[in-house]
PASEBA-1860 file (N, C-alpha, C; in nm, 3 decimals):
! residues 244
1> XXXXXXXX> -0.412/2.415/-0.933/-0.507/2.524/-0.948/-0.571/2.516/-1.086 ~ -0.658/2.610/-1.118/-0.735/2.610/-1.242/-0.811/2.479/-1.261 ~ -0.876/2.429/-1.158/-0.943/2.299/-1.171/-1.074/2.309/-1.246 ~ -1.111/2.199/-1.305/-1.239/2.183/-1.372/-1.274/2.036/-1.363 ~ -1.401/2.003/-1.379/-1.442/1.864/-1.375/-1.547/1.840/-1.482 ~ -1.544/1.724/-1.545/-1.648/1.686/-1.640/-1.720/1.563/-1.589 ~ -1.852/1.566/-1.602/-1.936/1.453/-1.564/-2.000/1.401/-1.691 ~ -1.985/1.273/-1.714/-2.040/1.211/-1.835/-2.123/1.091/-1.796
9> XXXXXXXX> -2.241/1.080/-1.855/-2.328/0.967/-1.823/-2.420/0.939/-1.941 ~ -2.487/0.824/-1.936/-2.582/0.786/-2.039/-2.716/0.759/-1.972 ~ -2.820/0.820/-2.022/-2.953/0.796/-1.967/-2.963/0.839/-1.822 ~ -3.019/0.749/-1.740/-3.043/0.780/-1.600/-2.929/0.739/-1.510 ~ -2.825/0.675/-1.565/-2.719/0.624/-1.479/-2.583/0.670/-1.528 ~ -2.484/0.650/-1.445/-2.349/0.697/-1.474/-2.285/0.621/-1.590 ~ -2.215/0.695/-1.676/-2.126/0.630/-1.772/-1.984/0.650/-1.721 ~ -1.931/0.770/-1.734/-1.803/0.803/-1.672/-1.779/0.952/-1.681
17> XXXXXXXX> -1.662/1.000/-1.641/-1.636/1.143/-1.645/-1.493/1.178/-1.619 ~ -1.464/1.305/-1.605/-1.332/1.358/-1.579/-1.284/1.301/-1.453 ~ -1.383/1.278/-1.387/-1.375/1.202/-1.270/-1.446/1.073/-1.296 ~ -1.436/0.994/-1.397/-1.513/0.871/-1.407/-1.425/0.750/-1.428 ~ -1.474/0.647/-1.494/-1.396/0.525/-1.507/-1.293/0.537/-1.618 ~ -1.213/0.432/-1.637/-1.114/0.432/-1.744/-1.174/0.388/-1.877 ~ -1.304/0.361/-1.879/-1.368/0.319/-2.004/-1.373/0.435/-2.103 ~ -1.379/0.402/-2.231/-1.390/0.507/-2.332/-1.526/0.575/-2.321
25> XXXXXXXX> -1.534/0.704/-2.353/-1.663/0.774/-2.348/-1.767/0.706/-2.436 ~ -1.888/0.697/-2.384/-1.995/0.633/-2.459/-2.046/0.726/-2.568 ~ -2.079/0.669/-2.683/-2.131/0.750/-2.793/-2.263/0.812/-2.751 ~ -2.278/0.941/-2.775/-2.403/1.009/-2.741/-2.422/1.034/-2.594 ~ -2.320/1.017/-2.512/-2.333/1.038/-2.369/-2.357/1.184/-2.337 ~ -2.423/1.211/-2.226/-2.443/1.346/-2.176/-2.315/1.394/-2.111 ~ -2.285/1.525/-2.125/-2.163/1.579/-2.067/-2.189/1.717/-2.006 ~ -2.148/1.731/-1.881/-2.152/1.859/-1.810/-2.011/1.890/-1.766
33> XXXXXXXX> -1.969/2.016/-1.776/-1.845/2.056/-1.710/-1.877/2.160/-1.605 ~ -1.799/2.159/-1.499/-1.809/2.261/-1.394/-1.686/2.349/-1.405 ~ -1.709/2.475/-1.443/-1.607/2.579/-1.464/-1.526/2.555/-1.592 ~ -1.494/2.665/-1.657/-1.410/2.660/-1.777/-1.297/2.761/-1.757 ~ -1.190/2.716/-1.697/-1.077/2.802/-1.665/-0.985/2.824/-1.783 ~ -0.874/2.896/-1.762/-0.780/2.928/-1.870/-0.719/2.805/-1.936 ~ -0.718/2.691/-1.867/-0.660/2.568/-1.923/-0.764/2.481/-1.992 ~ -0.886/2.533/-2.010/-0.992/2.447/-2.064/-0.956/2.389/-2.200
41> XXXXXXXX> -0.894/2.468/-2.288/-0.860/2.418/-2.421/-0.770/2.296/-2.412 ~ -0.665/2.305/-2.329/-0.573/2.193/-2.313/-0.643/2.073/-2.250 ~ -0.731/2.100/-2.154/-0.804/1.991/-2.090/-0.896/1.922/-2.190 ~ -0.965/2.001/-2.273/-1.058/1.944/-2.370/-0.984/1.861/-2.476 ~ -0.869/1.911/-2.521/-0.791/1.835/-2.619/-0.739/1.706/-2.558 ~ -0.691/1.714/-2.434/-0.636/1.596/-2.368/-0.742/1.487/-2.351 ~ -0.865/1.528/-2.318/-0.971/1.431/-2.291/-1.058/1.401/-2.412 ~ -1.028/1.463/-2.526/-1.105/1.435/-2.647/-1.248/1.486/-2.639
49> XXXXXXXX> -1.270/1.598/-2.574/-1.405/1.653/-2.561/-1.443/1.724/-2.692 ~ -1.543/1.671/-2.760/-1.585/1.730/-2.886/-1.726/1.785/-2.881 ~ -1.795/1.767/-2.769/-1.929/1.823/-2.753/-1.961/1.832/-2.604 ~ -2.051/1.924/-2.572/-2.096/1.942/-2.434/-2.246/1.966/-2.433 ~ -2.308/1.934/-2.320/-2.449/1.965/-2.302/-2.470/2.093/-2.222 ~ -2.379/2.123/-2.130/-2.396/2.244/-2.049/-2.272/2.270/-1.966 ~ -2.263/2.390/-1.910/-2.153/2.430/-1.822/-2.212/2.493/-1.696 ~ -2.162/2.451/-1.581/-2.201/2.508/-1.453/-2.084/2.590/-1.400
57> XXXXXXXX> -2.111/2.708/-1.347/-2.006/2.792/-1.290/-2.021/2.806/-1.139 ~ -1.907/2.797/-1.072/-1.905/2.810/-0.926/-1.896/2.956/-0.882 ~ -1.817/3.036/-0.956/-1.801/3.178/-0.925/-1.726/3.245/-1.040 ~ -1.711/3.376/-1.030/-1.663/3.452/-1.144/-1.517/3.487/-1.146 ~ -1.433/3.418/-1.069/-1.290/3.448/-1.072/-1.227/3.399/-1.202 ~ -1.119/3.467/-1.241/-1.056/3.443/-1.371/-1.021/3.296/-1.394 ~ -0.968/3.229/-1.290/-0.923/3.092/-1.309/-1.038/2.992/-1.321 ~ -1.162/3.044/-1.322/-1.277/2.955/-1.337/-1.365/2.991/-1.457
65> XXXXXXXX> -1.341/3.108/-1.520/-1.428/3.148/-1.631/-1.354/3.180/-1.761 ~ -1.222/3.202/-1.756/-1.154/3.258/-1.873/-1.140/3.161/-1.991 ~ -1.184/3.038/-1.975/-1.186/2.947/-2.088/-1.316/2.951/-2.166 ~ -1.404/3.046/-2.133/-1.534/3.051/-2.199/-1.521/3.067/-2.350 ~ -1.426/3.146/-2.395/-1.405/3.161/-2.539/-1.377/3.027/-2.607 ~ -1.311/2.937/-2.534/-1.273/2.808/-2.593/-1.390/2.711/-2.600 ~ -1.507/2.753/-2.550/-1.628/2.672/-2.569/-1.681/2.688/-2.712 ~ -1.634/2.793/-2.780/-1.687/2.828/-2.911/-1.692/2.710/-3.009
73> XXXXXXXX> -1.584/2.632/-3.027/-1.593/2.521/-3.123/-1.697/2.417/-3.084 ~ -1.730/2.410/-2.956/-1.826/2.311/-2.909/-1.970/2.358/-2.928 ~ -1.987/2.480/-2.980/-2.122/2.531/-3.006/-2.158/2.526/-3.154 ~ -2.065/2.488/-3.239/-2.091/2.492/-3.384/-2.212/2.406/-3.424 ~ -2.219/2.285/-3.372/-2.331/2.197/-3.407/-2.463/2.257/-3.361 ~ -2.458/2.324/-3.245/-2.580/2.386/-3.193/-2.623/2.504/-3.280 ~ -2.524/2.579/-3.330/-2.556/2.692/-3.417/-2.628/2.641/-3.542 ~ -2.578/2.534/-3.600/-2.639/2.476/-3.719/-2.782/2.433/-3.691
81> XXXXXXXX> -2.802/2.378/-3.571/-2.935/2.331/-3.535/-3.022/2.438/-3.471 ~ -2.970/2.559/-3.458/-3.049/2.667/-3.402/-3.048/2.674/-3.250 ~ -2.967/2.591/-3.186/-2.964/2.591/-3.040/-2.842/2.664/-2.985 ~ -2.839/2.683/-2.854/-2.727/2.748/-2.785/-2.682/2.660/-2.669 ~ -2.554/2.665/-2.639/-2.500/2.590/-2.527/-2.542/2.659/-2.397 ~ -2.618/2.593/-2.309/-2.662/2.659/-2.187/-2.553/2.664/-2.080 ~ -2.539/2.780/-2.018/-2.449/2.801/-1.906/-2.535/2.835/-1.785 ~ -2.490/2.792/-1.665/-2.566/2.818/-1.543/-2.475/2.880/-1.438
89> XXXXXXXX> -2.525/2.985/-1.372/-2.448/3.055/-1.270/-2.542/3.133/-1.180 ~ -2.497/3.161/-1.058/-2.573/3.250/-0.972/-2.572/3.391/-1.032 ~ -2.670/3.475/-0.993/-2.680/3.609/-1.052/-2.551/3.691/-1.045 ~ -2.481/3.687/-0.931/-2.359/3.768/-0.918/-2.248/3.717/-1.010 ~ -2.241/3.585/-1.027/-2.144/3.529/-1.121/-2.183/3.559/-1.264 ~ -2.311/3.551/-1.294/-2.359/3.583/-1.429/-2.326/3.727/-1.466 ~ -2.336/3.818/-1.371/-2.303/3.959/-1.400/-2.156/3.973/-1.437 ~ -2.070/3.901/-1.367/-1.926/3.907/-1.398/-1.899/3.849/-1.536
97> XXXXXXXX> -1.959/3.735/-1.566/-1.938/3.671/-1.696/-1.985/3.761/-1.809 ~ -2.101/3.823/-1.791/-2.153/3.914/-1.896/-2.062/4.035/-1.913 ~ -2.001/4.082/-1.804/-1.913/4.199/-1.812/-1.781/4.164/-1.880 ~ -1.720/4.053/-1.837/-1.591/4.013/-1.894/-1.604/3.976/-2.042 ~ -1.715/3.909/-2.075/-1.736/3.863/-2.213/-1.849/3.942/-2.279 ~ -1.840/4.073/-2.266/-1.945/4.160/-2.320/-1.966/4.136/-2.469 ~ -1.859/4.108/-2.541/-1.869/4.089/-2.686/-1.947/3.965/-2.723 ~ -1.970/3.876/-2.626/-2.052/3.758/-2.652/-2.198/3.785/-2.621
105> XXXXXXXX> -2.223/3.858/-2.511/-2.359/3.871/-2.461/-2.429/4.002/-2.498 ~ -2.355/4.101/-2.546/-2.414/4.229/-2.583/-2.472/4.220/-2.725 ~ -2.605/4.226/-2.735/-2.670/4.214/-2.865/-2.636/4.329/-2.959 ~ -2.589/4.440/-2.901/-2.556/4.556/-2.983/-2.411/4.557/-3.029 ~ -2.334/4.460/-2.983/-2.193/4.454/-3.024/-2.184/4.412/-3.170 ~ -2.107/4.487/-3.249/-2.103/4.468/-3.395/-2.062/4.327/-3.433 ~ -1.966/4.270/-3.360/-1.915/4.138/-3.396/-1.957/4.033/-3.293 ~ -2.073/4.049/-3.238/-2.123/3.958/-3.136/-2.155/3.821/-3.192
113> XXXXXXXX> -2.195/3.732/-3.103/-2.232/3.598/-3.145/-2.115/3.507/-3.172 ~ -1.997/3.539/-3.116/-1.879/3.456/-3.137/-1.902/3.315/-3.084 ~ -1.962/3.306/-2.967/-1.996/3.175/-2.909/-2.146/3.171/-2.888 ~ -2.210/3.070/-2.939/-2.355/3.058/-2.925/-2.387/2.993/-2.791 ~ -2.396/3.077/-2.690/-2.422/3.030/-2.555/-2.541/3.107/-2.497 ~ -2.601/3.047/-2.396/-2.715/3.109/-2.327/-2.688/3.102/-2.177 ~ -2.680/3.215/-2.112/-2.646/3.221/-1.970/-2.773/3.225/-1.887 ~ -2.791/3.122/-1.803/-2.909/3.109/-1.718/-2.871/3.134/-1.573
121> XXXXXXXX> -2.950/3.218/-1.505/-2.924/3.247/-1.364/-2.999/3.148/-1.276 ~ -2.930/3.101/-1.171/-2.990/3.004/-1.080/-2.987/3.059/-0.937 ~ -3.081/3.016/-0.859/-3.087/3.058/-0.719/-3.147/2.946/-0.635 ~ -3.088/2.827/-0.648/-3.137/2.712/-0.575/-3.131/2.589/-0.663 ~ -3.176/2.473/-0.612/-3.172/2.349/-0.688/-3.252/2.359/-0.817 ~ -3.209/2.288/-0.920/-3.280/2.290/-1.047/-3.258/2.158/-1.119 ~ -3.347/2.128/-1.212/-3.338/2.006/-1.293/-3.264/2.037/-1.421 ~ -3.169/1.951/-1.454/-3.087/1.968/-1.573/-3.075/1.834/-1.643
129> XXXXXXXX> -3.127/1.828/-1.767/-3.131/1.701/-1.840/-3.209/1.602/-1.753 ~ -3.151/1.490/-1.714/-3.225/1.397/-1.628/-3.167/1.395/-1.487 ~ -3.103/1.505/-1.446/-3.039/1.513/-1.316/-3.098/1.625/-1.231 ~ -3.085/1.612/-1.101/-3.117/1.718/-1.007/-2.986/1.780/-0.963 ~ -2.968/1.909/-0.987/-2.845/1.980/-0.954/-2.871/2.068/-0.832 ~ -2.786/2.052/-0.729/-2.804/2.125/-0.604/-2.683/2.215/-0.580 ~ -2.698/2.348/-0.593/-2.589/2.438/-0.557/-2.565/2.433/-0.406 ~ -2.439/2.426/-0.367/-2.402/2.416/-0.225/-2.320/2.540/-0.188
137> XXXXXXXX> -2.373/2.630/-0.104/-2.299/2.752/-0.068/-2.175/2.722/0.016 ~ -2.065/2.787/-0.019/-1.941/2.780/0.058/-1.885/2.921/0.069 ~ -1.796/2.943/0.165/-1.735/3.074/0.184/-1.596/3.076/0.123 ~ -1.577/3.167/0.029/-1.448/3.188/-0.038/-1.393/3.318/0.019 ~ -1.328/3.309/0.136/-1.295/3.429/0.210/-1.423/3.491/0.262 ~ -1.449/3.618/0.229/-1.571/3.685/0.273/-1.685/3.670/0.174 ~ -1.658/3.611/0.059/-1.760/3.597/-0.045/-1.824/3.459/-0.040 ~ -1.956/3.456/-0.055/-2.026/3.329/-0.067/-2.033/3.289/-0.214
145> XXXXXXXX> -1.980/3.172/-0.247/-1.991/3.118/-0.382/-2.058/2.981/-0.369 ~ -2.054/2.902/-0.475/-2.119/2.771/-0.467/-2.032/2.660/-0.523 ~ -2.054/2.542/-0.466/-2.011/2.417/-0.528/-2.139/2.349/-0.576 ~ -2.128/2.225/-0.617/-2.245/2.154/-0.668/-2.252/2.012/-0.614 ~ -2.375/1.969/-0.586/-2.401/1.829/-0.559/-2.492/1.776/-0.668 ~ -2.453/1.663/-0.726/-2.534/1.594/-0.826/-2.537/1.447/-0.786 ~ -2.652/1.398/-0.747/-2.662/1.262/-0.697/-2.577/1.244/-0.573 ~ -2.491/1.143/-0.575/-2.405/1.117/-0.459/-2.263/1.168/-0.480
153> XXXXXXXX> -2.252/1.266/-0.568/-2.124/1.330/-0.599/-2.132/1.478/-0.566 ~ -2.023/1.534/-0.509/-2.020/1.677/-0.480/-1.883/1.733/-0.515 ~ -1.885/1.857/-0.566/-1.763/1.923/-0.610/-1.760/2.062/-0.548 ~ -1.668/2.081/-0.453/-1.657/2.207/-0.380/-1.515/2.259/-0.391 ~ -1.494/2.358/-0.473/-1.361/2.414/-0.491/-1.363/2.561/-0.449 ~ -1.246/2.615/-0.416/-1.233/2.756/-0.378/-1.317/2.792/-0.256 ~ -1.284/2.734/-0.144/-1.351/2.774/-0.020/-1.251/2.781/0.094 ~ -1.282/2.866/0.190/-1.206/2.870/0.314/-1.286/2.807/0.427
161> XXXXXXXX> -1.418/2.800/0.408/-1.505/2.739/0.509/-1.632/2.688/0.442 ~ -1.690/2.584/0.501/-1.819/2.531/0.456/-1.918/2.547/0.570 ~ -2.024/2.626/0.552/-2.123/2.645/0.659/-2.188/2.513/0.701 ~ -2.236/2.509/0.824/-2.300/2.388/0.875/-2.417/2.346/0.787 ~ -2.494/2.444/0.739/-2.612/2.410/0.657/-2.570/2.341/0.527 ~ -2.450/2.375/0.478/-2.402/2.312/0.356/-2.348/2.173/0.383 ~ -2.287/2.154/0.501/-2.244/2.019/0.539/-2.364/1.926/0.539 ~ -2.477/1.974/0.589/-2.599/1.893/0.592/-2.646/1.859/0.451
169> XXXXXXXX> -2.625/1.952/0.357/-2.665/1.928/0.218/-2.582/1.818/0.153 ~ -2.468/1.785/0.213/-2.378/1.684/0.158/-2.400/1.546/0.219 ~ -2.499/1.535/0.305/-2.527/1.407/0.368/-2.555/1.298/0.264 ~ -2.482/1.188/0.273/-2.504/1.076/0.183/-2.420/1.075/0.057 ~ -2.331/1.173/0.037/-2.246/1.169/-0.083/-2.143/1.057/-0.070 ~ -2.110/0.996/-0.182/-2.009/0.891/-0.185/-1.871/0.944/-0.221 ~ -1.870/1.044/-0.311/-1.744/1.103/-0.359/-1.756/1.255/-0.348 ~ -1.654/1.318/-0.289/-1.655/1.463/-0.276/-1.517/1.518/-0.309
177> XXXXXXXX> -1.514/1.629/-0.380/-1.392/1.702/-0.408/-1.389/1.828/-0.321 ~ -1.276/1.850/-0.253/-1.264/1.963/-0.161/-1.138/2.045/-0.190 ~ -1.150/2.175/-0.177/-1.035/2.266/-0.183/-0.936/2.229/-0.073 ~ -0.808/2.228/-0.107/-0.701/2.207/-0.007/-0.574/2.269/-0.064 ~ -0.563/2.399/-0.054/-0.458/2.474/-0.123/-0.318/2.435/-0.078 ~ -0.297/2.432/0.054/-0.163/2.409/0.109/-0.176/2.385/0.259 ~ -0.062/2.372/0.328/-0.066/2.355/0.474/-0.080/2.489/0.545 ~ -0.015/2.593/0.495/-0.019/2.723/0.560/-0.155/2.790/0.538
185> XXXXXXXX> -0.204/2.864/0.638/-0.334/2.931/0.624/-0.336/3.028/0.506 ~ -0.453/3.044/0.448/-0.474/3.136/0.336/-0.609/3.204/0.360 ~ -0.623/3.332/0.326/-0.747/3.403/0.357/-0.870/3.354/0.282 ~ -0.852/3.290/0.166/-0.969/3.252/0.087/-0.974/3.103/0.050 ~ -0.877/3.025/0.095/-0.873/2.883/0.061/-0.852/2.797/0.185 ~ -0.893/2.673/0.175/-0.881/2.579/0.286/-0.741/2.520/0.294 ~ -0.698/2.488/0.414/-0.572/2.416/0.434/-0.598/2.266/0.429 ~ -0.492/2.189/0.418/-0.505/2.044/0.420/-0.569/1.998/0.551
193> XXXXXXXX> -0.523/2.054/0.662/-0.576/2.014/0.793/-0.725/2.046/0.804 ~ -0.765/2.164/0.758/-0.906/2.200/0.764/-0.991/2.110/0.676 ~ -0.941/2.079/0.557/-1.017/1.993/0.467/-1.025/1.849/0.517 ~ -0.924/1.804/0.590/-0.933/1.672/0.651/-1.044/1.667/0.756 ~ -1.057/1.773/0.833/-1.165/1.780/0.931/-1.301/1.782/0.862 ~ -1.310/1.858/0.752/-1.435/1.864/0.678/-1.468/1.729/0.615 ~ -1.367/1.662/0.563/-1.389/1.531/0.503/-1.445/1.432/0.605 ~ -1.395/1.441/0.727/-1.445/1.353/0.832/-1.590/1.384/0.865
201> XXXXXXXX> -1.626/1.513/0.866/-1.764/1.552/0.894/-1.858/1.509/0.781 ~ -1.813/1.524/0.658/-1.897/1.488/0.543/-1.916/1.337/0.535 ~ -1.810/1.263/0.558/-1.819/1.118/0.567/-1.832/1.045/0.434 ~ -1.784/1.104/0.326/-1.789/1.036/0.196/-1.691/0.918/0.196 ~ -1.723/0.817/0.117/-1.633/0.702/0.107/-1.499/0.742/0.047 ~ -1.502/0.839/-0.047/-1.379/0.885/-0.110/-1.379/1.036/-0.120 ~ -1.271/1.097/-0.073/-1.252/1.242/-0.081/-1.128/1.270/-0.164 ~ -1.139/1.366/-0.256/-1.025/1.412/-0.334/-1.001/1.559/-0.305
209> XXXXXXXX> -0.877/1.595/-0.282/-0.841/1.735/-0.264/-0.803/1.794/-0.399 ~ -0.850/1.916/-0.424/-0.822/1.984/-0.550/-0.780/2.127/-0.523 ~ -0.748/2.200/-0.628/-0.702/2.340/-0.619/-0.578/2.350/-0.528 ~ -0.487/2.252/-0.538/-0.364/2.254/-0.458/-0.262/2.349/-0.519 ~ -0.175/2.401/-0.435/-0.063/2.481/-0.484/0.058/2.389/-0.503 ~ 0.166/2.446/-0.559/0.287/2.367/-0.580/0.360/2.341/-0.448 ~ 0.310/2.396/-0.339/0.370/2.368/-0.208/0.348/2.223/-0.165 ~ 0.248/2.158/-0.225/0.216/2.019/-0.187/0.280/1.922/-0.286
217> XXXXXXXX> 0.379/1.850/-0.242/0.432/1.741/-0.324/0.328/1.631/-0.332 ~ 0.300/1.583/-0.453/0.186/1.493/-0.470/0.201/1.362/-0.393 ~ 0.304/1.286/-0.423/0.319/1.157/-0.358/0.351/1.172/-0.209 ~ 0.435/1.270/-0.177/0.471/1.291/-0.036/0.348/1.326/0.046 ~ 0.259/1.409/-0.010/0.137/1.446/0.062/0.042/1.329/0.073 ~ 0.027/1.253/-0.036/-0.063/1.137/-0.033/-0.024/1.039/0.077 ~ 0.105/1.024/0.101/0.151/0.931/0.203/0.111/0.974/0.344 ~ 0.077/1.101/0.361/0.038/1.151/0.492/-0.114/1.150/0.512
225> XXXXXXXX> -0.190/1.122/0.406/-0.335/1.130/0.413/-0.397/0.998/0.458 ~ -0.510/1.003/0.526/-0.574/0.880/0.574/-0.641/0.804/0.459 ~ -0.679/0.679/0.481/-0.750/0.602/0.378/-0.875/0.676/0.334 ~ -0.902/0.672/0.204/-1.021/0.738/0.153/-1.002/0.884/0.120 ~ -0.881/0.937/0.136/-0.851/1.076/0.102/-0.726/1.079/0.016 ~ -0.732/1.143/-0.098/-0.618/1.153/-0.187/-0.620/1.286/-0.260 ~ -0.504/1.327/-0.311/-0.495/1.445/-0.396/-0.544/1.410/-0.536 ~ -0.622/1.499/-0.596/-0.663/1.481/-0.734/-0.546/1.512/-0.827
233> XXXXXXXX> -0.561/1.480/-0.955/-0.457/1.507/-1.052/-0.520/1.520/-1.191 ~ -0.446/1.579/-1.284/-0.497/1.597/-1.420/-0.533/1.463/-1.482 ~ -0.654/1.454/-1.535/-0.698/1.331/-1.601/-0.755/1.226/-1.508 ~ -0.769/1.259/-1.380/-0.827/1.164/-1.286/-0.968/1.123/-1.330 ~ -0.997/0.995/-1.320/-1.130/0.944/-1.354/-1.183/0.864/-1.235 ~ -1.304/0.893/-1.195/-1.364/0.830/-1.078/-1.506/0.791/-1.109 ~ -1.544/0.671/-1.074/-1.682/0.626/-1.093/-1.769/0.687/-0.984 ~ -1.881/0.746/-1.025/-1.971/0.812/-0.929/-2.114/0.768/-0.952
241> XXXX> -2.198/0.793/-0.853/-2.340/0.759/-0.859/-2.418/0.888/-0.873 ~ -2.484/0.907/-0.985/-2.561/1.029/-1.010/-2.706/1.019/-0.968 ~ -2.745/0.905/-0.916/-2.884/0.890/-0.870/-2.898/0.946/-0.730 ~ -3.004/1.020/-0.706/-3.026/1.083/-0.575/-3.058/0.980/-0.468
END
């Protein structure tokens, strides 16, 4: 649980990422993270993240936003240069983030400006740096939230179902990350069996399951999964194609 992913690339093509190759990060590479959960500080230290270009949010639950304060050290260079770290979220998620972190976004707060960030609301595909970012709606119980498709990579966490229209939006992806909490049904998360069916429909060359509970033994579960499907893990690096 508390998953996050970083995408790192140089120019118009892939360099590597949280999900990228085992190569060292390229100097001056672009970096995007999806969600900043409570473990973001530990994740950033482990991966040597010293700068970011932007953050994308899937939804406003605590395990996906509570690391926002830990973005603060990554905004120092931007403060010196007069810039702010851009964050992107749907309007309903943006409202939650502004409420939880009022001391950051309220201009009237006496000690505001702790993190120099700028929250941008999105409602459909948008261009970010040299990439096309496509929000993909999924159902998290009764709530509609989003995952993201960037090039031939897609990241869909915290869902119990993926609408047919969103499956169509995933046509042609090579690598996809899917929620797979456990074997037993859950009201807001996908089961392993359900995610296997979705993986077959999506047809990516490689599928990784994420947001697993401790009910799933890692190696024991991997041995039951078909070729091209595996459980993700901390520090996983996967080569992806960011070109549309």
